[in-house]
ZABA-353315 format. One record per residue (C-alpha): residue in one letter; x, y, z. Coordinates in steps of 0.001 Angstrom, whole numbers, plus 500000, padded with zeros to 6 digits. Each point is the difference from the previous one (the first is absolute). Last residue first. Example, Ala and Ser with C-alpha at 12.3 -4.5 7.8 and 13.67 -1.06 7.14 Angstrom:
REC r   east  north     up
REC s 513670 498940 507140
REC a 498630 496560 500660
This chain:
REC r   east  north     up
REC x 597757 759747 765864
REC x 501243 498604 496742
REC x 502408 497043 499676
REC x 501212 499492 496511
REC x 501072 496442 499171
REC x 503331 499783 498218
REC x 501576 501801 502937
REC x 498217 503287 500283
REC x 499648 501731 503317
REC x 497739 502318 501926
REC x 498047 501448 497107
REC x 496921 502168 499985
REC x 499677 501387 503497
REC x 497482 502781 499653
REC x 499827 503764 499631
REC x 503409 500657 498443
REC x 499178 497680 497117
REC x 502919 499650 497670
REC x 498846 498788 496596
REC x 503565 500303 498587
REC x 500190 501499 496525
REC x 502505 498483 497588
REC x 497940 500950 496991
REC x 497250 497620 501161
REC x 501918 496786 500576
REC x 499717 500349 503723
REC x 502407 500396 502895
REC x 498683 498974 503364
REC x 499760 502286 502973
REC x 501326 500255 503499
REC x 500081 503019 502235
REC x 497152 499018 502282
REC x 497628 501548 502525
REC x 498602 503151 498470
REC x 496738 500784 501810
REC x 496877 498455 498557
REC x 497362 500902 497419
REC x 498464 496817 498645
REC x 501534 498632 496773
REC x 498163 500277 496704
REC x 501407 503413 499229
REC x 503498 498520 500077
REC x 499192 497807 497020
REC x 498691 502892 497931
REC x 502986 502122 500995
REC x 502364 497256 498891
REC x 498308 499652 496645
REC x 499874 503764 499510
REC x 503721 500506 500574
REC x 500299 503127 502101
REC x 503228 499173 501851
REC x 500145 501474 503466
REC x 500328 496683 501790
REC x 502717 498908 497615
REC x 502588 500142 502775
REC x 503400 501128 498867
REC x 499902 503073 502256
REC x 499033 497681 502823
REC x 503502 498632 500239
REC x 500487 497703 502954
REC x 496533 498483 500241
REC x 499745 499592 496262
REC x 500772 496283 500039
REC x 499554 498456 496585
REC x 498223 496811 499122
REC x 500666 498579 496570
REC x 498467 498546 496892
REC x 496338 499660 500830
REC x 498113 500451 496764
REC x 496813 501811 500864
REC x 496258 499641 499449
REC x 499615 496263 500612
REC x 502744 499921 502590
REC x 498330 502801 501891
REC x 496580 498318 500071
REC x 501481 496625 500881
REC x 502002 501530 502825
REC x 496964 501925 501204
REC x 498059 496752 500362
REC x 502856 498151 501656
REC x 500688 502692 502556
REC x 496336 500391 500926
REC x 499899 496388 501006
REC x 499269 497262 497500
REC x 499803 497155 502499
REC x 496577 501149 501191
REC x 498955 500615 496404
REC x 500967 496472 498980
REC x 498268 498429 502984
REC x 496792 501894 499213
REC x 500143 499087 496303
REC x 500521 496323 500763
REC x 497193 500158 502544
REC x 497609 501439 497439
REC x 500813 497726 497072
REC x 499835 496877 502161
REC x 496742 501225 501534
REC x 498378 500619 496609
REC x 501393 496697 498693
REC x 498104 498218 502833
REC x 496798 502076 499738
REC x 499278 498365 496640
REC x 499606 496632 501777
REC x 497305 501253 502382
REC x 497846 501406 497225
REC x 500481 496785 497984
REC x 498757 497988 502993
REC x 496958 502285 500243
REC x 499208 499482 496313
REC x 500392 496252 500331
REC x 497736 499939 503044
REC x 497290 501965 498171
REC x 499958 497692 496994
REC x 496487 498581 499700
REC x 497674 502518 501647
REC x 502712 502610 499557
REC x 499585 500007 496219
REC x 496262 500627 500277
REC x 500573 502850 502425
REC x 502690 501502 497761
REC x 497692 499852 496987
REC x 497203 501586 502020
REC x 502262 502938 500804
REC x 500750 500470 496318
REC x 496211 499825 499253
REC x 498877 502670 502466
REC x 500117 502613 497236
REC x 501018 503569 499391
REC x 500279 501597 503441
REC x 501531 496879 501566
REC x 502622 499685 497279
REC x 503043 500677 502197
REC x 499199 496960 502156
REC x 501419 497658 497366
REC x 503364 501721 500345
REC x 500207 498943 503698
REC x 499768 496260 499395
REC x 502814 499387 502502
REC x 501750 497894 497380
REC x 499827 503016 497675
REC x 501329 502236 502785
REC x 502850 497562 500598
REC x 501159 500122 496400
REC x 499891 503810 500184
REC x 502035 499904 503190
REC x 502707 497704 498625
REC x 500337 502190 496899
REC x 500064 503252 502019
REC x 502748 498842 502359
REC x 502059 498141 497380
REC x 500369 503097 497825
REC x 501103 502252 502858
REC x 502268 497380 501569
REC x 501759 499066 496739
REC x 500360 503489 498526
REC x 503686 500567 500667
REC x 501986 503151 499315
REC x 501513 499947 503493
REC x 499500 503709 500763
REC x 497061 501050 497835
REC x 498318 496600 499628
REC x 500518 498665 503530
REC x 499624 503198 501993
REC x 497469 502186 498242
REC x 498184 496917 498740
REC x 499687 498494 503471
REC x 498607 503338 501228
REC x 497396 500003 497170
REC x 498955 496283 500222
REC x 499274 499607 503689
REC x 496869 502106 500440
REC x 498434 498342 496934
REC x 500346 496699 501896
REC x 497155 501283 502196
REC x 497555 499299 497158
REC x 500313 496249 500552
REC x 498761 500183 503581
REC x 502347 498722 502708
REC x 498542 498223 503038
REC x 502055 498177 502641
REC x 502663 502682 499950
REC x 503606 498791 500005
REC x 500902 500192 496308
REC x 498055 503208 499447
REC x 501688 501832 502874
REC x 503472 498763 499066
REC x 499394 501141 496404
REC x 498965 503449 501197
REC x 503189 500182 502068
REC x 502161 498958 497053
REC x 498382 502440 497592
REC x 500363 502871 502464
REC x 503581 498970 500730
REC x 501170 500104 496406
REC x 498002 503124 499199
REC x 501404 501883 502985
REC x 503592 498951 499355
REC x 499635 501075 496373
REC x 498905 503420 501218
REC x 503319 500279 501753
REC x 501059 500183 503650
REC x 498815 496895 501800
REC x 503109 497922 500590
REC x 499704 496773 501919
REC x 499865 498796 503602
REC x 496644 501582 500844
REC x 498508 498366 496926
REC x 500791 496541 501326
REC x 497976 500767 503135
REC x 497269 501391 497735
REC x 499575 496599 498375
REC x 499870 498314 503403
REC x 497258 502410 501079
REC x 498200 499252 496739
REC x 500013 496278 500786
REC x 499032 500688 503625
REC x 496838 501778 498736
REC x 499280 497735 497018
REC x 499346 497035 502295
REC x 496924 501628 501544
REC x 497431 497935 498083
REC x 501999 496884 500829
REC x 498856 500453 503628
REC x 496516 499150 498767
REC x 500804 496347 499429
REC x 498247 498492 503057
REC x 496844 501998 499308
REC x 499845 498936 496381
REC x 501176 502633 497515
REC x 497347 501357 497675
REC x 499436 499146 496356
REC x 498410 496619 500699
REC x 499181 497018 497786
REC x 501823 497897 502645
REC x 502669 498196 497988
REC x 500004 501828 496670
REC x 499021 503396 501389
REC x 502530 499516 502777
REC x 502656 499429 497335
REC x 499626 503701 499219
REC x 502329 500395 502977
REC x 502996 499737 497708
REC x 499110 503507 498855
REC x 498785 501619 496788
REC x 496306 499612 501008
REC x 499557 498411 503411
REC x 499539 500910 503635
REC x 498122 502793 501753
REC x 500548 500265 503750
REC x 502521 502839 500376
REC x 498116 502475 497807
REC x 496861 499569 502119
REC x 501866 500285 503322
REC x 498632 503448 500886
REC x 496353 498883 499797
REC x 498091 502086 502537
REC x 502155 503033 499242
REC x 498986 499987 496347
REC x 496252 499675 500479
REC x 500278 502240 503069
REC x 501397 502949 498056
REC x 496543 501471 499338
REC x 499927 502651 497330
REC x 499151 503569 500986
REC x 500638 501283 496473
REC x 502721 502495 500925
REC x 501351 497964 502927
REC x 500273 496661 498214
REC x 501323 501780 496903
REC x 502748 501625 502161
REC x 501613 496708 501001
REC x 501704 498709 496869
REC x 500913 502934 497752
REC x 500244 502872 502477
REC x 501324 497960 502940
REC x 502544 498210 497830
REC x 501096 503273 498425
REC x 500422 501784 503332
REC x 502102 497122 501328
REC x 502154 499882 496869
REC x 500491 503781 500042
REC x 501113 499880 503652
REC x 502329 497041 499487
REC x 501575 501564 496915
REC x 500399 503418 501627
REC x 501687 498385 503009
REC x 502454 498191 497744
REC x 500757 503168 498032
REC x 500717 501872 503226
REC x 502334 497234 501157
REC x 501969 500404 496791
REC x 499973 497679 497032
REC x 501858 496957 498673
REC x 499929 497287 502641
REC x 496775 501036 501712
REC x 498190 500587 496703
REC x 500934 496567 498703
REC x 498928 498434 503300
REC x 496693 501854 499974
REC x 499196 498926 496456
REC x 500917 496389 500752
REC x 497983 500099 503241
REC x 496951 501104 497950
REC x 500387 497179 497471
REC x 497646 497613 501849
REC x 497210 502589 499676
REC x 500211 499580 496217
REC x 497647 496967 500479
REC x 497047 501900 501535
REC x 498354 500896 496733
REC x 498656 503433 499091
REC x 500916 501608 503323
REC x 503505 498557 499743
REC x 500391 501658 496597
REC x 498810 503341 501424
REC x 502247 499814 503070
REC x 502970 499272 497737
REC x 499069 502995 497847
REC x 499727 502234 503074
REC x 503386 498833 501283
REC x 501680 500594 496636
REC x 498493 503474 499810
REC x 501421 500821 503412
REC x 503468 498677 499216
REC x 500707 501483 496609
REC x 503687 499156 500400
REC x 500554 498414 496604
REC x 500090 496490 501431
REC x 496770 500625 501886
REC x 498303 501282 496856
REC x 501015 496914 498008
REC x 498792 497671 502725
REC x 496644 501810 500198
REC x 499663 499872 496212
REC x 500577 496236 500154
REC x 497293 499702 502687
REC x 497531 502083 497968
REC x 500525 497771 496961
REC x 499851 496888 502214
REC x 496509 500904 501225
REC x 498711 501081 496589
REC x 501203 496726 498449
REC x 498232 498161 502838
REC x 496664 501470 498863
REC x 498032 496864 499157
REC x 497572 500419 497104
REC x 500024 496354 498931
REC x 500133 500532 496247
REC x 501753 503363 499667
REC x 502167 499917 503129
REC x 500915 496388 500769
REC x 499761 498756 496393
REC x 501957 502934 498589
REC x 502839 499498 502487
REC x 500015 496251 499314
REC x 500010 500471 496241
REC x 503000 502383 500070
REC x 499402 502758 497467
REC x 500922 503253 501760
REC x 502149 498461 502705
REC x 502175 498066 497548
REC x 499960 502866 497509
REC x 501644 502389 502457
REC x 502441 497441 501420
REC x 501135 499025 496509
REC x 500495 503680 499142
REC x 502129 500486 503127
REC x 502147 497001 499071
REC x 500607 501151 496432
REC x 500681 503584 501013
REC x 502642 499084 502566
REC x 499218 499614 503679
REC x 502028 502223 502337
REC x 497729 500642 502970
REC x 498584 503141 498391
REC x 499059 498006 496915
REC x 498230 497418 502182
REC x 498217 502756 501921
REC x 498641 501470 496763
REC x 498884 496618 498673
REC x 498366 499175 503313
REC x 498034 503250 499969
REC x 498833 499601 496392
REC x 498816 496406 500492
REC x 498349 500917 503314
REC x 498033 502777 498289
REC x 498472 497483 497580
REC x 499209 497402 502656
REC x 498591 502715 502263
REC x 497639 501094 497217
REC x 498518 496505 499834
REC x 499680 499761 503791
REC x 498406 503448 500276
REC x 497503 499111 497198
REC x 498776 496713 501444
REC x 497264 501484 502202
REC x 498807 502320 497232
REC x 499889 497112 497527
REC x 497753 497891 502259
REC x 497702 502972 500636
REC x 499680 500469 496250
REC x 499211 496285 499732
REC x 497358 500140 502740
REC x 498139 502806 498259
REC x 497652 501737 502408
REC x 501013 503138 498066
REC x 499694 502854 502543
REC x 500716 497924 503142
REC x 502404 497531 498374
REC x 502531 502633 498993
REC x 500010 502962 502395
REC x 498662 498444 503191
REC x 501326 496473 499479
REC x 503434 501225 498985
REC x 500070 502333 503003
REC x 499259 497084 502318
REC x 502720 497899 498384
REC x 502486 502850 500453
REC x 499117 500182 503690
REC x 500322 496208 500153
REC x 503688 500274 499139
REC x 500713 501987 503196
REC x 498008 497719 502328
REC x 502721 497434 500771
REC x 499498 496705 498166
REC x 497855 496902 500581
REC x 496898 501191 498140
REC x 496546 498908 501035
REC x 498678 496469 499830
REC x 497589 499112 497178
REC x 496429 498717 500343
REC x 497588 498706 497368
REC x 502817 499535 497535
REC x 500416 502388 497099
REC x 500091 499005 496332
REC x 496211 499798 499795
REC x 499686 503813 500304
REC x 497485 501811 502168
REC x 502706 502394 501195
REC x 499038 500426 503655
REC x 497890 496864 500389
REC x 502733 497836 498489
REC x 502634 501473 502300
REC x 498231 499580 503340
REC x 502865 501273 502222
REC x 502298 498466 502630
REC x 502235 502176 502186
REC x 502567 502707 499408
REC x 499396 502710 497409
REC x 498981 502564 502661
REC x 496844 501907 499076
REC x 499606 503475 498480
REC x 497667 498846 497243
REC x 502771 500430 497411
REC x 502141 497814 502268
REC x 497545 497101 499687
REC x 499688 500254 496220
REC x 503742 500205 499457
REC x 500621 497076 502356
REC x 497458 497896 498089
REC x 501666 500558 496644
REC x 503455 499452 501526
REC x 498858 496652 501425
REC x 498911 499033 496484
REC x 503675 500186 499010
């Protein structure tokens, strides 16, 4: 958090927030170290930090007001995220009870509150914008989706790994013109949000270009590589281990290779694969910060809770992470503005029990990896057919499959039943390609979808394409 304070000050002076800065001399506060490294994110977030310094700390010189101003976007993002996820859940077929649980879960979850309100990390803002980008892409708002994705990537680099997912969805379900518009808008957005600040403020790119492998060399935190801190007291990969820093690249490529073989037509497909790909990234990176888990929880919720009606992965993910963050002594750093005493307690504890704490950190990563890889394997096996089958079977009673290919006058495609129309509205626009539908228990109405293949066959187990 103190890095954000320094970045705001530096940017307000027109300087690049990358480097090492004399924090204690700048703020004259005992909670700051003598020197603090600059921020490790793209420049877009630092513009907000600079404005916060100018308009909050500048006039008041109140460090606590500045602290609140920095945290405000994260706190508000948590609230907005709860509303957005509830609305999407309802649209995807969740009943009132489930959608209410999702709303209150995100509004009052201790881990979400800790990351945003206590720590001040803005991952909830990043995933909020990413979810909105997915929703816009599904609804055909291609250019806005691309700009939102560019914005989230310009806040934190992690959503960058979802760009091929967006492009693949657009390629399979939209026209060539729509695909070109997406790529153009994405490129313009990335330049505007990530590169333009360097041009506008004449910032030097050398500090970034001179150290391109920084994010590939760190090791530790919520990763098996935190064992290096126990063995070597290091948080960087040794020279002979540095190839592990690139392991996430082939891992994601393998994940996408599975994606190419499966359906990618519904919003549920997008959430399922986004959560799986983000999990693959975090399970194979050598450094995973606790706050990054916030990026996983919403898409997992929109797939596992809404479609499968299971909370096990969502609940386990935040509980394991909050246990880890205590073992990592991160909460004790939140008090640096109030008192150095919590930090002193950790130092005194580590003088006697440091090895035990580091062993516990390594051990808690084991259930995290088991949970993650189990979820990834389950989502890979659960192709688009399986997910839509479960959604349809939950909302409809499959009693028969009728062939309307011979007599289109009997087809229910023109029926105006509101439930059917609501379901059809969630499918991407496509040319009619099937004359099969399944009969429901809703007044005998068949949810025939002329725009997508709904049912190929039904023989005890429904197979949906």
